[in-house]
N, C-alpha and C positions, 0 to 999 in steps of 0.2 A: 513571433509566435510564442505562446507560454511554454510549450513543451521544449522549445530550444534552450530555456533556462534549466531544464532538467537533464536534457541529454547532450547539450552542447559543451564544448570544451570550457573550463573554467579556470581562472588563475588562482583560485582560493585554495587549490590543493585537495578538493573533494575527490575521494576515491570510490565511494560507493553511496548508493541513495536507497532508501526503502520506499517503495510506491505502493500506495493503497488505492485499489479502484473498487468504489462502493456503488453497487447497483441497487436496483429495486428488491432483488432477491438473492444476491450474493455478495461477498466481501472477497476480494483478491488482494494479493500482496506479492511483491517480488523485490528481491534484493539485486540490485543492478550494479555491476562493476563498471566504473567509468574511468578506470586508470590507463586504458589504452584507447586509440582513435575509434575503435568500434565496440560500443557497450555490449556487455554480456550478462546474461541472467545467471545468478549464482544460485538462487534459491526462488521458488514460487509456490504458491498455494492459494486454493480458492474454497471457500466454504459457503454453504447455503444458509440464508437467514429466513426465519419464518416467525410471524408475529403469533401471539398466542390466540387470536381470533381470526386468523387467516387474512388479515387486512394489511394494508400497507403500514410499515412500521413508523412510529413517531420517533422524533430526534433522540429521545430519552433512551428508548429501546435500541435504537442503533448504536448509541454511544456505549451501551452495555456490551452489545456484540463485538464492537471495535476493541474495547478493552479486554474482554475474554480471549478474543482471537489473537491479540497481541500477546497476551500472557502465554498462550499455547506456541506460538512461534519463536518467541525470543530465545529459547533454549535451542532452537534447530539452526539458527543463524550461525554460519561459519565465522563471521566476523561482524562486529557492530557497524551500523551504517553511520555516515557523517551528517546526512540530512535525511528528512522524512517529508514526503509529499502525499498529499490526500486528493484524489479525484472523485467528484460526485457526479457520476454518470446518470444520476436519478435526480428527482426533484425533492428535496427534503428542506 
């Protein structure tokens, strides 16, 4: 299963990951600590995304939202992630 690569134990020394969940109308992000047997959420946030004409966003607009959102949260993270994962729960 794909998620086992994110939340499973790794020998590579991974301590934390940043996980983006991109949907049709929201982008969520979580910093997850993987240093113990049970993953723990250190930080999470979700923002609404809306297109200019209230239609489904195209990829170019989505990338702008991700860039702006990432800039906003970087300063809020207590520690930098060792890996970053993106999950597209919508069809882009």
